[in-house]
C-alpha positions in Angstrom: 111.5 95.7 95.8 112.8 93.9 98.4 109.7 91.1 100.0 107.8 92.0 96.9 107.5 88.1 96.0 106.6 85.0 97.6 105.7 81.7 95.7 104.6 82.9 92.5 106.2 82.2 88.9 106.7 84.7 86.4 104.1 83.9 84.6 101.7 84.5 87.8 102.7 88.2 88.1 102.4 89.0 84.5 98.6 88.0 84.9 95.8 90.6 85.4 94.0 90.6 89.3 91.0 92.1 89.8 92.9 94.7 92.6 94.6 96.1 89.6 91.2 98.1 88.5 90.9 99.5 92.1 94.0 101.5 92.4 95.9 103.9 89.5 100.0 103.3 89.3 100.1 101.3 92.1 104.1 102.4 94.5 103.4 98.9 96.1 102.9 95.5 94.3 103.0 92.5 95.5 102.5 88.5 94.9 102.3 85.6 97.3 101.3 82.0 96.2 101.0 78.8 97.4 100.0 75.3 96.0 96.9 73.3 98.0 96.5 69.8 97.4 92.5 70.8 97.3 90.5 71.6 94.8 89.5 74.8 94.2 85.7 73.8 95.8 87.8 73.3 99.1 90.4 76.3 99.3 86.7 78.7 99.0 85.5 78.7 101.5 88.3 79.3 103.6 89.1 82.3 101.6 85.7 83.2 102.3 86.2 83.0 106.1 88.9 85.6 106.1 86.0 87.8 107.3 85.7 86.6 110.6 90.0 86.5 111.2 93.1 87.4 110.1 94.3 83.4 109.7 98.1 85.0 109.7 99.9 85.2 113.1 96.8 85.0 115.3 98.9 86.9 118.5 99.7 89.8 116.1 96.6 90.3 113.6 94.1 89.5 116.2 95.2 90.4 119.4 95.8 87.0 120.6 92.1 85.4 119.3 92.6 82.1 117.6 91.1 82.5 113.8 88.3 79.7 114.0 89.7 75.7 113.0 86.6 74.9 111.1 84.6 76.5 108.3 81.7 77.6 109.7 79.1 77.6 107.3 79.2 81.6 106.4 77.3 82.9 103.3 79.0 84.2 100.5 81.0 87.4 100.9 79.2 89.9 99.0 79.9 93.6 97.4 80.5 96.2 100.4 80.9 93.9 103.4 84.0 94.2 106.4 86.8 91.8 104.0 87.7 91.2 107.7 87.5 90.9 111.6 91.4 91.6 113.6 91.2 91.6 117.6 86.9 91.8 117.0 87.7 95.0 115.2 85.6 94.4 111.1 88.2 95.9 109.4 87.9 96.6 105.6 85.8 96.3 102.9 84.9 93.8 100.3 85.4 95.4 96.5 84.5 92.4 94.5 83.8 88.8 94.7 83.3 86.1 92.3 82.8 83.3 94.6 84.7 80.0 94.1 87.0 81.9 92.4 88.2 85.8 93.5 88.0 87.9 96.3 88.9 91.2 96.7 89.0 93.9 99.0 90.3 96.7 100.8 91.5 97.1 104.3 92.8 100.9 104.6 94.3 102.1 101.3 95.9 98.6 100.3 94.1 97.0 98.2 94.0 92.7 98.2 93.3 89.6 95.9 93.1 86.1 96.5 92.3 84.3 93.5 91.7 80.1 93.2 93.5 79.2 90.0 92.4 75.2 89.5 95.0 73.2 88.2 95.5 69.3 87.3 95.0 66.2 89.8 92.2 68.5 92.0 95.0 70.9 93.3 94.8 74.5 93.8 97.1 77.5 93.0 96.4 80.3 95.7 97.3 83.5 94.6 97.6 86.7 96.6 98.0 90.4 94.8 98.7 93.1 97.3 98.5 96.6 95.4 98.8 100.3 97.4 99.7 104.2 96.5 102.1 105.3 99.1 105.5 106.5 99.2 108.2 104.2 98.4 109.8 103.8 102.6 105.9 103.1 103.0 106.1 100.3 100.2 108.9 98.9 101.2 108.4 98.4 104.4 104.8 97.3 104.1 106.3 94.7 101.6 108.2 93.7 104.1 105.5 92.7 107.1 103.3 91.9 104.7 105.4 89.0 103.0 106.2 87.7 106.3 102.0 87.5 107.2 100.3 86.4 103.6 103.1 84.0 103.8 101.4 82.9 107.3 98.0 83.5 106.0 97.9 81.7 102.7 100.2 78.5 105.0 97.1 78.4 106.7 94.4 78.1 104.1 96.5 75.6 102.9 96.8 73.1 106.0 93.3 73.8 106.6 92.1 72.7 102.9 94.3 70.2 102.5 93.2 68.3 106.0 89.4 68.8 104.4 90.7 66.6 102.0 92.5 63.6 104.2 
């Protein structure tokens, strides 16, 4: 499907993601990934801080409010908590979490998993998979729209985590 992959390898697409356990026979499957020059222990707090803001294009996703550029020391995420905040309103729910490894949540009918894969030389692959059951026309539109927004989000997390290691 158009827009279903960005920055991921075939191997990363074939792996199991926690979101796969929550949506049976999804019509939308989208994978995103970015390499981060920081260990997973540095990347994780930024991913977990998605509970405060979307970290994509704030002028669209966050009604012009800037996503925090400093870590605020949030406690670890817990199942049942709000997944994110956009435009000052809490959105979605956390469905699954393994601190330091993965965060999975639902927003409307989409389920997404952020997965951190530690690599050599204190680097991390930050992977995101989004799954959803919907009609194919909606899936195509969402896939392309998510590509733009998720790409910005992952690149923002990358930039913020790498800044912490300088």
